[in-house]
C-alpha positions, 0 to 999 in steps of 0.5 A: 146416746142419751143416758135414758138408755142406762135405766134399769128397764132397758137391761132387765124385764122381770115379771111379778112372779120372779123373786127379784121383781121388787128389787129391780123395780125399786131402782132407776139405774141398775147399779143402785141394786148392788148394795141391796143384794145381801139383804135380798138374799138373806130375806129370800132364803128362809122363804124358799120351799124346803121341798125344793131347796136345802140349806147347806150352810149358814145363809146358803140355800141350794136347789135340789136340782142343782149340781155342785161339784167337789172342790167348789167353795161356797160362802153365804149369803148365797142362793143357787137355783134350779138346774144350776151347774157349779163346776170344780174350782168355782169360788162363790164368795157371798152375796150371790144369787145364781138364777136357774139353768146357769153355769159357774165354771172352773176357777170362776169367782163370783162376789156380790152378783145377780145372775138372773137365769141362763147365764154362763160364766164357765171358764176362768171368769171374775164377776164382781159387783155386777148383774147379768141378765138372762142368756148372758155368756162370758167367754173364757177368761173374760172379767168384770173389773170392779175397782178403779186404780185410783180408788175414786168413784166409778163413772158410767160413760155412754158416748160423750155423757157420763154419770157418777155412780157414787160407788167405789166398787161396781163391775158391769151391768149386762143385759139379755143375750149378751156375748162377751168374747174370750179374755175381754175386760169390762172396765168398771161401770160398763153397761152392755145393752141387750143382744150386744157382742164384745170381741175377744181380747177387747178392753171395753171402756165405754158402755155399749148400746143394744144390738151393737158389736164392740170391736177391738179398737172400741169401734161400735157397729150395729148388728141390725 
């Protein structure tokens, strides 16, 4: 599979009305955005409508239509958009943008991430240094591993080809309408194409093309 598949345009399809449009458009590969998340949130937060958003802490902006449970921990900079549900025990560590109609669930932890919208991380998930596009769903206990054991730079692998990202911390890039099964582990630098499916209990080491199923053995099967 050519490395062209890994370009930002294949993972996210923003339009000019979305606040992160220019951020995504500025990149060739989506992981280039990770270092810009904090400054993006810091710049956008003060511009949000005072009629629609409340600033509840230092660099923390929350939509008035969002539901924040007791015992959730939120650190800035963070933006939580319309109709988001943050459940008890969630830990939002900062540099986090949670797009509209998303769910951050019990004991789920977010750090330096963009959830573009309609994203579910509902049960015991760790999402770090990652971007999840519209309609992505993480099954219970599934995580994005974002640091190699040897602390070396993270390489994105696609088939027999690979790219050195130059990053020490990089979780996953997850395209639109992806389903990740319960207790699956996405190794550092994994990219999942649109409409792909990852079996429960899988360890995903190599990026998965769009419209494919990743089975336990690592076998890829087309959905179309």
